[in-house]
C-alpha positions as CSV (number, residue, x, y, z in Angstrom):
1,M,5.2,68.8,-108.2
2,A,4.2,65.7,-106.3
3,R,3.1,62.6,-107.9
4,L,0.2,60.3,-106.7
5,S,-0.1,56.7,-107.8
6,I,-3.2,54.5,-106.6
7,R,-3.2,50.9,-106.7
8,D,-6.2,48.8,-107.1
9,F,-8.5,51.9,-108.0
10,P,-12.2,50.7,-108.4
11,D,-13.3,50.3,-111.7
12,D,-16.7,51.9,-111.4
13,L,-15.2,55.1,-109.6
14,H,-12.8,55.2,-112.4
15,Q,-15.6,55.1,-115.0
16,Q,-17.3,58.0,-113.1
17,L,-14.2,60.1,-113.1
18,V,-14.0,59.6,-116.9
19,H,-17.7,60.6,-117.4
20,A,-17.2,63.5,-115.4
21,A,-13.9,64.6,-117.1
22,N,-15.8,64.3,-120.5
23,K,-18.7,66.2,-119.3
24,H,-16.4,69.1,-117.9
25,E,-14.0,68.9,-120.8
26,R,-11.0,68.2,-118.5
27,S,-8.4,65.5,-118.7
28,L,-8.5,62.6,-116.4
29,E,-5.8,63.9,-114.4
30,G,-7.3,67.4,-114.3
31,E,-10.7,66.1,-113.2
32,T,-8.9,63.9,-110.3
33,R,-7.3,67.0,-109.0
34,Y,-10.3,69.0,-109.1
35,A,-12.2,66.3,-107.2
36,L,-9.6,65.9,-104.5
37,A,-9.2,69.6,-104.2
38,R,-13.0,70.0,-103.5
39,Y,-12.9,67.2,-100.9
40,I,-10.1,68.8,-99.0
41,E,-12.0,72.0,-99.0
42,S,-15.0,70.1,-97.6
43,L,-12.7,68.9,-94.6
44,H,-12.3,72.5,-93.5
45,Q,-16.0,73.7,-93.9
46,P,-17.6,74.2,-90.6
47,Q,-19.9,71.4,-89.5
48,P,-23.6,72.2,-89.2
49,E,-24.9,72.4,-85.7
50,P,-27.3,69.6,-84.7
51,A,-31.0,70.4,-85.0
52,P,-32.8,71.5,-81.8
53,R,-34.5,68.6,-80.2
54,R,-37.7,70.3,-80.6
55,E,-37.4,70.5,-84.4
56,T,-36.3,66.8,-84.6
57,W,-39.3,65.7,-82.7
58,Q,-41.6,67.7,-84.6
59,R,-40.1,66.3,-87.8
60,Q,-40.5,62.5,-86.6
61,T,-43.9,63.2,-85.1
62,G,-45.0,64.7,-88.5
63,K,-43.7,61.5,-90.3
64,R,-45.6,59.3,-87.9
65,L,-48.8,61.2,-88.5
66,E,-48.4,60.8,-92.4
67,Q,-47.7,57.0,-91.7
68,L,-51.0,56.9,-89.6
69,F,-53.1,58.3,-92.4
70,D,-51.4,56.1,-95.0
71,R,-52.0,53.0,-92.8
72,L,-55.6,54.0,-92.3
73,R,-56.0,54.1,-96.0
74,E,-54.4,50.8,-96.6
75,D,-56.6,49.2,-94.0
76,D,-59.7,50.6,-95.3
77,A,-60.6,52.1,-92.1
78,F,-62.9,54.6,-93.4
79,A,-66.6,54.4,-93.9
80,W,-68.1,53.8,-97.5
81,G,-67.7,57.1,-99.3
82,E,-66.0,58.9,-96.5
83,R,-63.3,61.3,-98.0
84,H,-59.7,60.8,-96.3
85,D,-57.7,63.7,-97.8
86,V,-56.0,65.7,-95.2
87,P,-58.6,68.7,-95.3
88,H,-61.4,66.2,-94.7
89,L,-59.5,64.5,-92.0
90,A,-59.1,67.8,-90.2
91,Q,-62.8,68.3,-90.7
92,A,-63.6,64.8,-89.0
93,L,-61.3,65.9,-86.2
94,G,-63.5,69.1,-85.6
95,E,-60.8,71.4,-86.8
96,V,-61.8,74.7,-88.2
97,S,-59.0,74.8,-90.7
98,P,-56.6,71.9,-92.2
99,A,-53.7,74.3,-92.0
100,P,-52.6,73.0,-88.4
101,L,-52.7,69.5,-89.5
102,M,-50.8,70.1,-92.7
103,D,-48.2,72.0,-90.6
104,I,-48.0,69.1,-88.3
105,I,-47.3,66.6,-91.0
106,D,-44.6,68.9,-92.5
107,G,-42.8,69.3,-89.2
108,R,-43.6,73.0,-88.9
109,L,-45.9,72.7,-85.9
110,A,-45.8,70.8,-82.7
111,L,-48.3,67.9,-82.3
112,S,-50.3,69.0,-79.0
113,F,-51.5,66.7,-76.5
114,E,-55.1,67.8,-77.2
115,M,-54.6,66.8,-81.0
116,A,-52.9,63.6,-80.1
117,E,-55.9,62.7,-77.8
118,K,-58.3,63.8,-80.6
119,L,-56.5,61.6,-83.1
120,A,-56.6,58.7,-80.9
121,K,-60.2,59.0,-80.2
122,R,-61.2,59.3,-83.7
123,F,-58.9,56.8,-85.6
124,S,-58.2,54.4,-82.5
125,C,-54.5,54.9,-82.6
126,S,-52.0,55.1,-79.8
127,T,-51.1,58.3,-78.4
128,S,-47.8,57.0,-77.1
129,W,-46.7,56.0,-80.6
130,L,-47.8,59.3,-82.0
131,L,-45.9,61.3,-79.5
132,N,-42.6,59.3,-79.2
133,G,-42.9,56.1,-81.3
134,A,-43.2,53.9,-78.4
135,G,-45.0,50.6,-78.8
136,S,-47.4,49.8,-81.8
137,M,-49.5,52.3,-84.0
138,F,-52.8,50.9,-82.7
139,P,-53.2,49.7,-79.1
140,Y,-53.8,46.0,-78.6
141,P,-53.5,45.2,-74.9
142,E,-53.2,41.7,-73.8
143,I,-56.7,41.4,-71.9
144,G,-56.5,37.7,-71.2
145,G,-56.8,38.5,-67.3
146,S,-59.0,41.6,-67.5
147,Y,-61.7,40.8,-70.2
148,S,-64.3,41.4,-67.5
149,E,-63.2,45.1,-67.5
150,F,-63.1,45.3,-71.1
151,I,-66.5,43.9,-71.8
152,E,-68.2,45.5,-68.7
153,P,-69.2,48.8,-70.6
154,A,-71.2,46.6,-73.1
155,K,-73.4,45.0,-70.4
156,G,-77.0,45.8,-71.1
157,V,-76.1,48.5,-73.6
158,L,-77.7,47.7,-77.0
159,P,-75.7,50.0,-79.1
160,I,-72.4,48.1,-78.0
161,T,-71.3,45.0,-79.6
162,I,-68.5,42.7,-78.5
163,K,-67.1,41.2,-81.5
164,L,-65.0,38.0,-81.0
165,V,-62.6,37.4,-83.8
166,R,-60.5,34.3,-84.4
167,I,-57.3,34.7,-86.5
168,C,-57.1,31.7,-88.7
169,Q,-53.6,31.1,-90.6
170,K,-52.6,28.7,-92.8
171,K,-50.5,25.7,-91.6
172,A,-46.8,25.7,-92.7
173,A,-45.2,22.9,-94.6
174,D,-44.1,21.2,-91.5
175,G,-47.8,21.2,-90.3
176,S,-47.5,23.9,-87.7
177,S,-50.0,26.8,-87.6
178,G,-49.1,30.2,-88.3
179,R,-47.8,32.4,-85.3
180,H,-51.2,34.1,-84.6
181,D,-53.5,31.0,-85.5
182,G,-56.2,30.8,-82.8
183,T,-55.5,34.2,-81.3
184,L,-58.7,35.8,-80.3
185,L,-59.2,39.5,-80.9
186,I,-61.8,41.2,-79.0
187,F,-63.5,44.5,-80.2
188,R,-65.8,46.7,-78.4
189,V,-67.8,48.5,-81.0
190,K,-70.5,51.1,-80.4
191,D,-73.0,52.2,-83.2
192,G,-72.2,55.5,-84.6
193,D,-68.9,55.9,-82.8
194,A,-65.7,55.7,-85.1
195,H,-63.5,54.7,-82.3
196,I,-63.0,51.1,-81.6
197,E,-61.7,49.5,-78.4
198,A,-59.5,46.4,-79.2
199,G,-57.7,43.8,-77.2
200,Y,-56.2,40.3,-77.6
201,S,-55.9,37.2,-75.6
202,S,-53.3,34.6,-76.6
203,T,-50.7,34.2,-73.8
204,R,-53.3,33.0,-71.3
205,F,-55.4,31.0,-73.8
206,Y,-56.2,30.7,-77.5
207,L,-59.1,29.2,-79.5
208,G,-57.8,25.7,-80.5
209,D,-56.6,22.4,-79.3
210,G,-53.1,21.4,-77.9
211,M,-53.2,23.9,-74.7
212,G,-51.8,22.7,-71.7
213,A,-53.9,22.6,-68.4
214,G,-53.3,26.2,-67.6
215,G,-54.6,27.5,-70.9
216,Q,-57.6,25.2,-70.9
217,G,-58.4,26.4,-67.2
218,N,-58.3,29.9,-68.6
219,L,-60.4,29.3,-71.6
220,K,-62.9,27.6,-69.5
221,D,-63.1,30.7,-67.1
222,F,-63.5,32.9,-70.1
223,V,-66.5,30.8,-71.4
224,G,-68.0,30.7,-67.9
225,Y,-67.8,34.6,-67.9
226,L,-69.4,34.8,-71.3
227,N,-72.3,32.3,-70.2
228,K,-72.9,34.6,-67.2
229,N,-73.3,37.8,-69.2
230,E,-76.4,37.0,-71.6
231,D,-77.2,40.7,-71.8
232,V,-74.1,41.4,-73.8
233,N,-74.3,41.3,-77.6
234,F,-71.6,38.8,-78.6
235,K,-70.8,38.0,-82.1
236,A,-68.1,35.6,-83.4
237,Y,-66.1,35.8,-86.5
238,N,-63.0,34.2,-88.4
239,F,-60.4,36.2,-90.0
240,F,-58.7,34.5,-92.9
241,K,-56.5,37.2,-94.5
242,P,-52.8,36.7,-94.3
243,L,-51.0,38.9,-91.8
244,E,-48.1,40.4,-93.9
245,R,-46.2,41.9,-91.0
246,E,-44.8,39.8,-88.2
247,E,-46.8,41.7,-85.6
248,A,-50.5,41.9,-86.1
249,W,-50.9,45.0,-84.1
250,G,-49.9,47.5,-86.8
251,H,-53.3,47.3,-88.3
252,H,-56.3,49.5,-87.6
253,P,-59.3,47.4,-86.1
254,Q,-61.3,47.9,-89.2
255,Y,-58.6,45.8,-91.1
256,F,-59.8,42.8,-89.0
257,L,-63.4,43.6,-88.8
258,K,-63.9,44.3,-92.6
259,G,-61.9,41.2,-93.3
260,A,-63.9,39.1,-90.7
261,E,-66.4,36.4,-91.7
262,P,-69.4,35.3,-89.5
263,A,-68.3,32.0,-87.7
264,G,-70.4,29.3,-85.7
265,W,-67.9,28.3,-83.2
266,L,-69.4,30.5,-80.4
267,E,-72.3,28.3,-79.6
268,P,-70.5,25.0,-79.1
269,L,-68.0,26.8,-77.0
270,L,-70.7,28.1,-74.6
271,R,-72.0,24.6,-74.6
272,G,-68.9,23.5,-73.0
273,V,-67.6,21.7,-76.2
274,S,-63.8,20.9,-75.6
275,P,-61.5,22.9,-78.0
276,G,-60.4,19.7,-79.8
277,N,-64.1,18.9,-80.8
278,I,-64.8,22.3,-82.0
279,K,-64.8,23.0,-85.8
280,W,-63.3,26.3,-85.6
281,V,-63.1,26.8,-89.2
282,T,-65.9,25.5,-91.7
283,D,-63.9,26.1,-94.8
284,S,-60.2,25.2,-95.4
285,V,-57.9,28.1,-95.1
């Protein structure tokens, strides 16, 4: 019979073999021979065929849908007293039964385009993210150059409010502000509608001092637009909660709106006070 000698055998693996030998009432050599025989047998076993792309996609989509519902609960995106178990979520989507939604989460049923649109309309999420994982869970397009198109539906429409939320982040030890400090989030909120349109503007301008001439010019244009649209219901807020994730766009709009506090920076901004002379934050953050 052949002999086998192994140098530098890992201590932890040796202890596992000793434990297995005691459990199976074998000698250490017998347990090692048994384990090696099973390993050699496994090399000759037929490899399972890869799952069809449809099954893989269904499972991945189901996981994303479950992640969405978990995030909605974490972000407190539901109205006070609103139930958010799967049966009630299905009811909120207008489904006659929770079974299809449960099957989608479990990966047994394909997420239809119609259902993806329902989810996006009801929960303000991204259909692209739901269907293929592209982009962020919630869409926050950069609307620095197209804010007029975003605000247009609110002109003269009392049930719609444009909420301007300034992200306020603590300064680092070196005195620099957080990555999103001064970022302006813009929300279009309609009374009685759970869906919230959202966008941001920070690459063209931000709410703070230290911008170059281009950023200051873009902010001036934005302020001029606000002044020309007095029939729009604008409200200003500050958001102080820390952003745990590097990207802010993984949060539902209600995360920001429920965590925002009314702010007084809009009035001086509309009067043309320069960013460096505006007290953006009344309390220390």
